[in-house]
C-alpha positions as CSV (number, residue, x, y, z in Angstrom):
1,M,24.6,-12.2,1.2
2,N,23.5,-9.4,-0.8
3,K,22.3,-6.4,1.6
4,S,19.3,-5.9,-0.7
5,F,18.3,-9.6,-0.3
6,L,18.8,-9.5,3.4
7,V,16.4,-6.4,3.9
8,M,13.8,-8.3,1.8
9,T,14.2,-11.5,3.8
10,V,13.8,-9.7,7.1
11,F,10.8,-7.9,5.5
12,A,9.3,-11.1,4.5
13,A,9.9,-12.6,7.9
14,A,8.0,-9.7,9.5
15,V,4.9,-10.3,7.4
16,A,5.1,-13.9,7.5
17,A,2.3,-14.2,10.1
18,T,0.2,-11.1,9.0
19,P,-3.2,-12.1,7.6
20,C,-3.7,-10.8,4.1
21,A,-6.3,-10.3,1.7
22,L,-6.8,-12.5,-1.4
23,A,-4.0,-11.1,-3.7
24,E,-2.3,-11.9,-7.1
25,V,1.1,-11.5,-8.5
26,K,0.2,-10.2,-12.0
27,D,3.6,-10.6,-13.3
28,A,7.0,-10.7,-12.3
29,A,10.5,-10.3,-14.2
30,P,14.1,-9.5,-13.1
31,D,13.4,-5.8,-13.5
32,G,10.1,-5.5,-12.0
33,F,6.6,-6.8,-11.1
34,T,3.0,-6.1,-10.7
35,V,0.7,-7.1,-7.6
36,E,-2.9,-6.7,-7.3
37,N,-5.1,-6.9,-4.2
38,S,-8.9,-6.5,-4.1
39,Q,-11.6,-6.4,-1.5
40,W,-15.3,-5.6,-1.4
41,V,-16.7,-3.6,1.4
42,P,-20.3,-2.8,2.4
43,A,-19.9,1.2,2.0
44,A,-20.4,3.5,-0.8
45,P,-17.1,4.6,-2.7
46,E,-17.3,8.1,-1.1
47,V,-17.5,6.6,2.3
48,A,-14.5,4.1,1.7
49,W,-12.4,7.0,0.1
50,K,-13.0,9.2,3.2
51,A,-11.8,6.2,5.3
52,F,-8.8,5.7,2.9
53,A,-7.6,9.2,2.8
54,H,-8.7,10.8,6.0
55,D,-8.2,7.9,8.5
56,V,-4.9,6.3,7.3
57,G,-3.7,6.2,10.7
58,K,-6.7,4.2,11.9
59,W,-6.2,1.3,9.4
60,W,-2.8,1.1,8.2
61,P,-0.7,-1.7,10.0
62,A,1.6,-0.3,12.7
63,D,4.4,-2.8,11.7
64,H,4.6,-1.3,8.3
65,T,5.5,2.2,9.6
66,W,9.0,3.4,10.1
67,W,8.4,4.3,13.8
68,G,5.7,1.9,14.7
69,D,2.8,4.4,15.2
70,P,0.4,4.6,12.1
71,S,-1.3,7.8,13.8
72,K,1.8,9.5,12.3
73,L,0.8,9.0,8.7
74,S,-1.2,11.4,6.4
75,I,-2.4,11.2,2.8
76,S,-2.7,14.6,0.9
77,E,-5.6,14.5,-1.6
78,K,-4.0,16.4,-4.2
79,A,-1.7,16.1,-7.1
80,G,2.0,16.7,-5.8
81,G,1.0,15.8,-2.3
82,C,2.5,13.4,0.1
83,F,1.7,10.2,1.7
84,C,3.9,11.0,4.7
85,E,4.9,9.8,8.1
86,V,6.0,12.5,10.7
87,N,7.4,11.7,14.0
88,G,8.8,14.9,15.5
89,A,12.0,15.7,13.6
90,R,11.9,12.2,11.9
91,E,10.1,12.1,8.6
92,A,9.5,9.8,5.7
93,W,8.0,10.8,2.4
94,H,6.6,7.4,1.3
95,M,5.1,8.3,-2.0
96,T,4.0,11.2,-3.9
97,V,0.2,11.6,-5.1
98,S,0.4,12.2,-8.8
99,F,-3.3,11.6,-9.6
100,V,-6.5,12.2,-7.7
101,D,-10.2,11.5,-8.8
102,P,-11.9,11.6,-5.4
103,G,-14.0,8.7,-4.5
104,K,-12.8,6.7,-7.6
105,L,-8.8,6.7,-7.9
106,M,-5.6,7.8,-6.3
107,R,-2.4,7.1,-8.0
108,M,0.9,7.5,-6.0
109,T,4.4,7.3,-7.2
110,G,7.6,6.1,-5.5
111,G,8.9,3.1,-3.5
112,L,7.3,1.8,-0.3
113,G,9.4,0.3,2.6
114,P,12.7,-1.3,1.5
115,L,11.9,-0.5,-2.2
116,Q,12.5,3.0,-1.4
117,G,16.1,2.4,0.0
118,M,16.8,0.0,-3.0
119,G,16.0,2.9,-5.4
120,L,13.1,1.3,-6.9
121,S,10.0,3.1,-7.9
122,G,6.5,2.2,-8.7
123,A,2.9,3.4,-9.5
124,L,0.5,2.5,-6.7
125,E,-3.3,2.9,-7.6
126,W,-6.0,2.8,-5.0
127,R,-9.2,2.2,-7.0
128,F,-12.7,2.4,-5.7
129,V,-15.5,1.0,-7.9
130,P,-19.2,0.5,-7.0
131,E,-20.2,-3.0,-6.8
132,N,-23.3,-4.9,-5.3
133,E,-24.4,-2.0,-3.3
134,G,-20.9,-1.5,-1.8
135,T,-17.4,-0.8,-3.1
136,R,-14.7,-3.0,-4.7
137,I,-11.3,-1.4,-3.5
138,T,-8.4,-2.5,-5.6
139,L,-4.8,-2.0,-4.7
140,H,-2.7,-2.2,-7.8
141,Y,1.2,-1.8,-7.5
142,R,3.8,-1.8,-10.3
143,V,7.5,-1.7,-9.4
144,G,10.6,-1.6,-11.5
145,G,14.0,-0.2,-11.8
146,Y,17.6,-1.3,-11.6
147,S,18.7,-3.9,-9.0
148,P,21.4,-6.3,-8.9
149,D,18.9,-8.6,-7.5
150,D,16.1,-10.4,-9.3
151,L,12.9,-8.3,-8.5
152,S,10.7,-11.2,-9.3
153,K,11.7,-12.8,-6.0
154,F,10.3,-9.7,-4.0
155,A,7.0,-9.9,-5.9
156,P,5.4,-12.4,-3.3
157,V,6.6,-10.5,-0.2
158,V,5.2,-7.2,-1.6
159,D,2.0,-8.8,-2.5
160,K,1.5,-10.1,0.9
161,V,2.5,-6.8,2.6
162,Q,0.0,-4.9,0.1
163,G,-2.7,-7.6,1.0
164,S,-2.4,-6.8,4.6
165,Q,-2.5,-3.0,4.0
166,L,-5.8,-3.3,2.0
167,A,-7.2,-5.8,4.5
168,G,-6.5,-3.0,7.2
169,L,-8.6,-0.6,5.2
170,A,-11.3,-3.0,4.4
171,D,-11.8,-4.3,8.1
172,Y,-11.7,-0.6,9.2
173,V,-14.5,0.3,6.6
174,R,-16.5,-2.9,7.5
175,A,-16.3,-1.9,11.2
176,S,-17.3,1.7,10.6
177,A,-20.3,0.4,8.4
178,K,-21.8,-1.8,11.3
179,P,-24.8,-0.1,12.9
């Protein structure tokens, strides 16, 4: 069995029981895929953004960190910044922030989780759009690169994981919005 396929199979099993947001595999091919998840929250874009960027350790799923502790995560709100996880001497640079329009859009580049170890890369966008006296948060991830495996097989797994990550943020914002 191919090592990359085994990693993604284990990855899929780990998220099988994770509740996720409504999601969509936008496209999938042997050399890459695009997934998109979207949720509405009852908060202004600036409030949702602040929760996203400043409180990542409070909403990111612990089982999708390298060392099981989301409080070790941080997001730098500047181009060239880091979506990082630091746990003592152990560190992970998950993605590089490549574009910031505060309260509206953050784009990060790189490969999350096993995709990083497979040498794949992607563009991950967190979009915050005013909608119905709240905010539509959309998580859009396009991944590509060389792999001996058919990357289209990974799209549903990544889609489910992205859905759980977005659901964590949406649930956190909703709980924070309650009086």
